[in-house]
C-alpha positions in Angstrom: 0.0 0.0 0.0 1.3 3.5 -0.9 2.2 6.0 1.8 -0.7 8.2 2.8 -0.1 11.9 2.0 -2.4 14.7 3.4 -5.5 14.7 1.3 -8.7 16.7 1.6 -12.0 16.7 -0.2 -14.0 20.0 -0.3 -17.6 19.1 -1.0 -19.7 21.7 -2.7 -23.3 21.8 -3.6 -25.3 18.8 -2.5 -28.4 18.0 -4.6 -30.9 16.1 -2.4 -29.9 12.8 -4.0 -26.4 13.1 -2.5 -27.6 13.5 1.1 -25.8 10.9 3.3 -23.5 9.7 0.4 -20.7 12.2 0.8 -18.6 10.0 3.1 -18.5 7.1 0.6 -17.3 9.5 -2.1 -14.7 11.0 0.1 -13.5 7.5 1.0 -13.2 6.6 -2.7 -11.2 9.8 -3.4 -8.9 9.2 -0.4 -8.3 5.6 -1.6 -7.5 6.9 -5.1 -5.1 9.5 -3.7 -3.3 6.9 -1.6 -3.1 4.5 -4.5 -1.6 7.1 -6.7 0.7 8.5 -4.1 -0.6 12.0 -4.2 -1.7 14.5 -1.6 -3.6 17.7 -1.9 -7.2 19.0 -2.2 -10.0 18.1 -4.6 -13.2 20.1 -4.9 -16.2 17.8 -5.4 -19.5 19.3 -6.7 -22.4 17.0 -6.0 -24.8 18.4 -8.5 -28.0 17.5 -10.2 -28.4 17.0 -14.0 -29.3 20.6 -14.6 -26.1 21.9 -12.9 -23.9 19.4 -14.7 -25.6 20.1 -18.0 -24.8 23.8 -17.6 -21.1 23.0 -16.9 -21.0 20.6 -19.8 -22.3 23.3 -22.1 -20.0 26.0 -20.8 -16.8 24.1 -20.7 -17.2 21.4 -23.3 -19.8 22.9 -25.6 -21.9 19.8 -25.3 -25.7 19.7 -24.6 -27.1 17.8 -21.7 -25.7 16.3 -18.5 -23.0 13.8 -18.3 -22.1 11.5 -15.3 -18.8 13.1 -14.3 -16.7 16.1 -15.3 -13.1 16.8 -14.3 -11.4 20.1 -14.3 -7.7 20.1 -13.7 -6.5 23.4 -12.0 -5.9 26.4 -14.1 -2.4 27.8 -14.3 -1.0 29.1 -12.0 -2.5 26.6 -9.6 -2.9 27.0 -5.9 -0.2 24.7 -4.4 -1.7 21.3 -3.5 -4.9 21.9 -5.4 -5.6 18.9 -7.7 -8.7 20.2 -9.4 -12.5 19.9 -9.5 -14.8 17.0 -10.1 -18.6 17.3 -10.7 -21.1 14.5 -10.5 -24.7 14.4 -11.9 -27.0 12.6 -9.5 -29.9 11.7 -11.9 -27.6 10.5 -14.7 -25.6 8.4 -12.3 -28.8 6.9 -10.8 -30.1 6.1 -14.3 -26.8 4.5 -15.3 -26.6 2.5 -12.1 -30.1 1.1 -12.5 -29.5 0.2 -16.2 -26.2 -1.5 -15.3 -27.6 -3.4 -12.3 -25.2 -1.5 -9.9 -25.8 0.3 -6.7 -25.9 4.1 -6.9 -23.1 4.3 -4.2 -20.7 1.9 -6.1 -21.4 3.5 -9.5 -20.8 7.0 -8.0 -17.6 5.8 -6.3 -16.4 4.4 -9.6 -17.1 7.7 -11.4 -15.4 9.9 -8.7 -12.3 7.7 -9.0 -12.5 8.0 -12.8 -12.7 11.7 -12.5 -9.8 11.8 -10.1 -7.6 9.9 -12.5 -8.5 12.4 -15.2 -7.2 15.1 -12.8 -3.9 13.3 -12.7 -3.6 13.1 -16.5 -5.2 9.7 -17.2 -7.4 9.5 -20.3 -9.2 7.0 -22.5 -8.8 8.5 -25.9 -7.2 5.3 -27.3 -7.4 1.7 -26.4 -4.1 1.5 -24.6 -4.8 4.5 -22.5 -8.3 3.3 -21.7 -7.0 -0.1 -20.6 -4.4 1.6 -18.3 -7.0 3.9 -16.8 -9.5 1.0 -16.3 -6.8 -1.1 -14.6 -6.1 1.7 -12.1 -9.9 2.2 -11.5 -10.3 -1.6 -10.8 -7.4 -1.7 -8.4 -8.5 1.4 -6.5 -12.1 0.2 -6.2 -11.0 -3.3 -5.1 -9.1 -1.6 -2.2 -12.4 -0.3 -0.9 -14.4 -3.4 -1.6 -16.1 -2.5 -4.8 -16.4 -5.0 -7.6 -14.9 -4.5 -11.1 -17.2 -1.9 -12.6 -16.4 -3.2 -16.1 -17.3 -6.9 -15.4 
């Protein structure tokens, strides 16, 4: 297990669907930070589909909500700030139901996915996607969550 460095999650927003689920998301992020050997702070926006759709339009010029958005820090970055992650409650709930997963496990997967994006991981080609998915699987296994791609 990697050495634990100081890590903090600043939770913002809080659409009603997220009530009581913040601790699980913070745990998933802390596990990801430990596994990747990084410390610092992440801002986590727990939004609804409307809030995430607005961010998706503003920053990606795409219509509608998406499950997770990641925003690495702008330059110059505040020391220790790793970036922002935004989650869309209704989209995640719909995906979890259609995939036969719990909301909590699917959200944990997506927050880890978003965190890895902050660290430079991507899935634009098959090799990068495989590397990112392998990291996600390993991190989620550390907190008792089954392979999200199985």
